[in-house]
DOLOFI-351474 format. One line per field, with one value per residue (C-alpha): x, y, z. Coordinates in Angstrom, 2 decimals, always signed. Example, Ala and Ser with C-alpha at 12.3 -4.5 7.8 and 13.67 -1.06 7.14 Angstrom:
REM DOLOFI-351474
east <- [+12.30/+13.67]
north <- [-4.50/-1.06]
up <- [+7.80/+7.14]
This chain:
REM DOLOFI-351474
east <- [+0.00/+2.92/+4.01/+0.52/+0.60/+4.01/+2.89/+0.09/-1.67/-4.83/-5.26/-4.38/-7.09/-9.68/-9.02/-9.27/-12.55/-14.20/-12.81/-13.87/-10.86/-10.14/-6.83/-6.04/-2.68/+0.14/+0.55/+4.35/+4.29/+6.45/+4.54/+5.68/+3.35/+3.31/+1.94/-1.84/-2.86/-6.45/-5.24/-2.48/-0.82/+1.97/+4.23/+3.34/+3.76/+7.16/+8.27/+7.29/+9.24/+12.36/+12.00/+11.81/+14.83/+16.96/+16.12/+16.88/+13.69/+13.21/+10.03/+8.37/+7.59/+5.34/+3.77/+3.04/+1.49/-0.79/-1.90/-2.64/-4.69/-6.59/-7.65/-8.20/-5.33/-4.40/-6.95/-7.04/-6.48/-4.56/-4.75/-3.41/-0.58/+0.38/+0.31/+2.59/+5.01/+5.20/+5.92/+8.56/+10.25/+10.46/+11.81/+14.50/+15.68/+15.98/+17.90/+20.37/+20.99/+21.41/+23.91/+26.41/+26.07/+28.12/+25.99/+22.60/+20.35/+21.02/+24.80/+24.66/+21.18/+22.18/+22.92/+19.43/+15.87/+12.62/+9.52/+10.81/+8.16/+8.99/+6.97/+8.18/+6.39/+6.35/+5.25/+4.35/+5.44/+1.92/+2.14/+0.06/+1.32/+1.16/+2.97/+4.60/+4.12/+5.30/+7.67/+11.14/+11.14/+14.64/+16.90/+20.43/+21.22/+23.21/+20.05/+21.93/+20.77/+17.22/+16.19/+12.80/+11.46/+9.33/+8.17/+8.36/+10.52/+10.89/+13.52/+12.04/+10.51/+10.76/+7.48/+8.90/+11.45/+8.91/+8.26/+11.93/+12.38/+9.70/+11.29/+14.67/+13.13/+11.74/+15.10/+17.08/+14.52/+14.58/+18.30/+18.82/+22.20/+24.08/+20.90/+22.65/+25.05/+24.06/+23.22/+23.58/+21.08/+21.33/+18.23/+18.25/+15.26/+15.59/+13.33/+12.33/+11.96/+14.48/+15.49/+16.81/+20.45/+21.19/+19.31/+18.34/+19.88/+19.21/+20.42/+19.24/+21.62/+19.89/+20.43/+17.89/+16.69/+16.36/+14.38/+12.07/+11.44/+10.42/+8.10/+6.54/+6.01/+4.51/+2.08/+1.12/+0.53/-1.31/-3.53/-3.62/-3.43/-4.92/-3.12/-4.84/-3.52/-2.67/+1.13/+2.19/+5.76/+6.53/+6.04/+7.88/+11.02/+9.26/+9.43/+5.96/+5.37/+1.70/-1.46/-2.03/+1.41/+0.39/-2.98/-1.42/+1.26/-1.25/-3.29/-0.20/+0.65/-2.92/-2.71/-3.93/-6.26/-9.69/-11.52/-9.69/-12.64/-14.82/-12.74/-12.49/-8.78/-9.35/-11.33/-10.71/-6.93/-6.19/-4.47/-5.68/-5.74/-4.60/-1.62/-1.14/-0.49/+3.29/+3.79/+1.31/+3.06/+6.50/+5.36/+3.79/+6.93/+9.19/+6.92/+6.78/+10.49/+11.19/+9.53/+11.27/+14.92/+16.73/+19.09/+18.78/+22.14/+22.89/+20.53/+22.39/+20.51/+17.74/+16.32]
north <- [+0.00/+2.36/+1.81/+2.83/+5.94/+7.00/+6.43/+8.97/+9.90/+10.82/+7.44/+5.70/+7.62/+6.94/+3.19/+3.41/+5.32/+3.14/-0.03/-1.91/-4.21/-3.18/-1.69/+0.15/-1.49/-0.83/-4.31/-4.04/-3.17/-4.77/-5.69/-5.81/-8.81/-12.50/-13.40/-13.88/-16.56/-15.38/-12.11/-13.62/-11.26/-11.83/-10.01/-12.38/-15.40/-14.15/-13.81/-17.43/-18.61/-16.73/-18.31/-21.80/-21.15/-19.84/-22.72/-25.22/-27.29/-28.20/-30.22/-27.49/-25.27/-27.77/-28.78/-25.12/-24.65/-27.66/-26.43/-22.93/-24.24/-26.49/-23.64/-21.13/-18.86/-18.74/-19.27/-22.46/-22.43/-20.06/-16.99/-18.87/-20.33/-16.90/-15.50/-18.33/-17.79/-14.05/-14.51/-17.11/-14.69/-12.03/-14.57/-15.75/-12.17/-11.59/-14.82/-13.81/-10.49/-12.23/-14.75/-11.99/-10.42/-12.26/-10.80/-11.88/-14.65/-16.71/-16.57/-17.68/-18.98/-20.49/-17.01/-15.70/-16.15/-15.38/-13.79/-14.14/-12.73/-9.93/-8.73/-5.71/-4.57/-0.77/+1.82/+5.49/+8.23/+8.26/+4.53/+3.30/-0.14/-1.58/-4.16/-3.75/-6.91/-7.83/-9.93/-9.10/-10.33/-11.61/-10.78/-12.00/-13.60/-10.57/-8.51/-5.75/-6.48/-6.56/-7.65/-6.90/-7.80/-6.04/-6.41/-2.69/-1.51/+1.94/+3.13/+2.79/+5.96/+6.90/+5.11/+1.81/+1.74/+2.14/-1.57/-2.45/+0.85/-0.04/-3.51/-1.84/+0.36/-2.76/-4.58/-1.65/-0.82/-4.46/-4.29/-4.88/-3.20/+0.01/+1.94/+5.10/+3.43/+3.71/+0.54/+0.33/-1.62/-1.84/-2.26/-3.71/-3.82/-6.30/-5.88/-8.74/-6.37/-7.27/-3.61/-3.40/-4.50/-4.02/-3.69/-0.28/+0.46/+2.50/+2.42/+3.24/+4.54/+4.86/+4.00/+1.77/+4.82/+6.78/+4.00/+3.68/+7.42/+7.33/+4.36/+6.17/+9.28/+7.16/+5.57/+8.97/+10.54/+7.50/+6.47/+9.27/+12.56/+10.86/+13.20/+12.98/+15.52/+14.26/+14.12/+11.26/+10.13/+10.17/+13.94/+15.00/+15.87/+17.54/+21.29/+22.44/+26.18/+26.60/+24.79/+23.82/+22.13/+20.19/+18.97/+17.88/+15.85/+14.33/+13.18/+11.44/+9.87/+8.56/+6.33/+3.28/+5.11/+4.24/+6.33/+9.48/+10.51/+10.87/+13.75/+17.41/+18.15/+21.83/+21.24/+17.77/+17.23/+19.33/+22.33/+25.85/+26.79/+30.33/+32.32/+30.03/+26.92/+27.35/+27.47/+24.65/+22.41/+23.21/+22.16/+18.94/+17.99/+18.59/+16.46/+13.50/+13.66/+13.55/+10.11/+8.84/+8.54/+6.61/+7.52/+6.29/+5.39/+7.57/+10.36/+13.07/+14.53/+11.91/+11.12]
up <- [+0.00/+0.62/-2.98/-4.14/-1.96/-3.28/-6.87/-6.36/-3.08/-5.00/-6.68/-3.42/-1.54/-4.26/-3.99/-0.18/-0.24/-2.89/-1.33/-4.45/-4.59/-8.16/-9.20/-12.42/-13.08/-15.47/-17.03/-16.81/-13.11/-10.41/-7.28/-3.67/-3.34/-4.35/-7.79/-7.96/-10.47/-10.71/-12.25/-14.31/-16.79/-19.27/-16.83/-13.98/-16.21/-17.34/-13.71/-13.03/-16.07/-14.95/-11.50/-13.02/-15.25/-12.37/-10.05/-12.84/-12.50/-16.16/-15.62/-13.61/-16.60/-18.43/-15.12/-14.41/-17.87/-17.37/-13.94/-15.23/-18.13/-15.70/-13.42/-16.23/-15.20/-18.88/-21.68/-23.72/-27.46/-29.73/-27.50/-24.49/-26.58/-27.88/-24.34/-23.21/-26.11/-25.53/-21.82/-22.69/-25.09/-22.37/-19.88/-22.30/-22.86/-19.12/-18.59/-21.32/-19.55/-16.20/-17.60/-18.37/-14.91/-12.28/-9.48/-10.86/-9.50/-12.63/-12.17/-8.53/-7.70/-4.35/-3.03/-3.80/-2.56/-4.39/-2.84/+0.72/+3.04/+5.45/+8.44/+10.36/+13.54/+13.71/+16.26/+15.77/+18.17/+19.67/+20.45/+17.49/+16.43/+12.92/+10.78/+7.40/+5.32/+1.84/-0.22/-1.47/-5.06/-5.87/-2.92/-2.16/+1.19/+2.34/+1.74/-0.04/-3.59/-4.99/-8.51/-10.06/-13.50/-16.10/-19.70/-20.43/-23.33/-21.77/-19.33/-15.83/-14.45/-10.78/-10.11/-11.36/-8.55/-5.75/-5.15/-4.55/-2.71/-0.15/+0.13/+0.76/+3.47/+5.17/+5.00/+6.40/+9.10/+10.27/+11.16/+14.88/+15.50/+14.70/+14.10/+12.88/+10.41/+6.76/+4.82/+1.04/-1.08/-4.86/-7.00/-10.51/-12.86/-15.73/-18.75/-21.03/-24.00/-26.71/-27.14/-23.56/-23.29/-19.58/-16.30/-14.93/-11.54/-8.44/-4.87/-1.36/+1.32/+4.70/+8.34/+10.14/+12.08/+8.84/+7.15/+10.17/+10.16/+6.48/+7.12/+10.09/+7.96/+5.19/+7.62/+9.03/+5.61/+4.24/+7.12/+9.71/+7.83/+4.74/+2.37/-1.02/-3.50/-6.98/-6.94/-9.26/-8.61/-12.33/-12.60/-9.43/-11.39/-14.30/-14.86/-13.90/-13.70/-14.61/-13.61/-17.25/-17.31/-14.22/-15.53/-18.84/-17.04/-14.63/-17.64/-19.04/-15.68/-15.35/-18.44/-16.49/-14.08/-15.52/-12.91/-14.09/-16.27/-13.17/-11.81/-12.82/-13.09/-12.28/-9.11/-7.67/-7.55/-4.47/-6.10/-6.84/-10.55/-9.73/-8.52/-5.49/-7.58/-7.88/-4.10/-3.46/-6.00/-4.54/-1.06/-2.40/-4.36/-1.35/+0.83/-1.56/-2.40/+1.32/+1.37/-1.78/-0.81/-3.54/-6.39/-9.96/-11.49/-14.50/-13.49/-11.65/-8.71/-8.96/-5.54]
């Protein structure tokens, strides 16, 4: 849920208020959750295939295909076969990239775990207790390297790093000694698109106390203050001077938000379409960037 909040507080609040259990998902998204067969996508299927290839269980792939056809997780017939072939193509491309990287799960599978669950008890300053729960995707045993997968042919935007970022926060905050010493976690996002020739990278440098503080602030903003302005992560670093610039960029960022048409972008997004907009936007950007503390390799000043 923290990932959803960081992606855009407005969309997060809409999903909380409606409580309809339906998400408007980017089909190339990386989730901080286990795979759900009932909502199987090509991206999810590709992740399973990569897992099978890394673990070296050659019989598991056909067994998995039979099971999925049996329960209707993938359609029977030509469409299902094409879906399977497309996912397999993406998986093969990722494996090829991993084979030339000596630090990847494919190069040293015994040093990695997949979808390890993490539960972190937390407490707010007012004594409120809550638990952060999720899974870590591909994570090495030293817990300083996270690998996530996508089918997107585009360079990952800031929003694409939020799943592994939240996982990194959980790992660092769970450390039980030297609370003020910085930990370093590297994030790699492999794409199965044939046009992508290397993984995208980012890193998180935080102390356990620093990670806990961010998680506490996230909880407060998400569930106590219930902050709900439309501040998509993917436009935080854009040059936005006028309200019209803002609404245009929000429209682009809401490509997969089907409920967008319900809202009036001049009245419902939390900002004033007048002289105050510039200051309001500056405050919102500073607040969200204060919660998103990672650096993208190759993008100077990205945080």
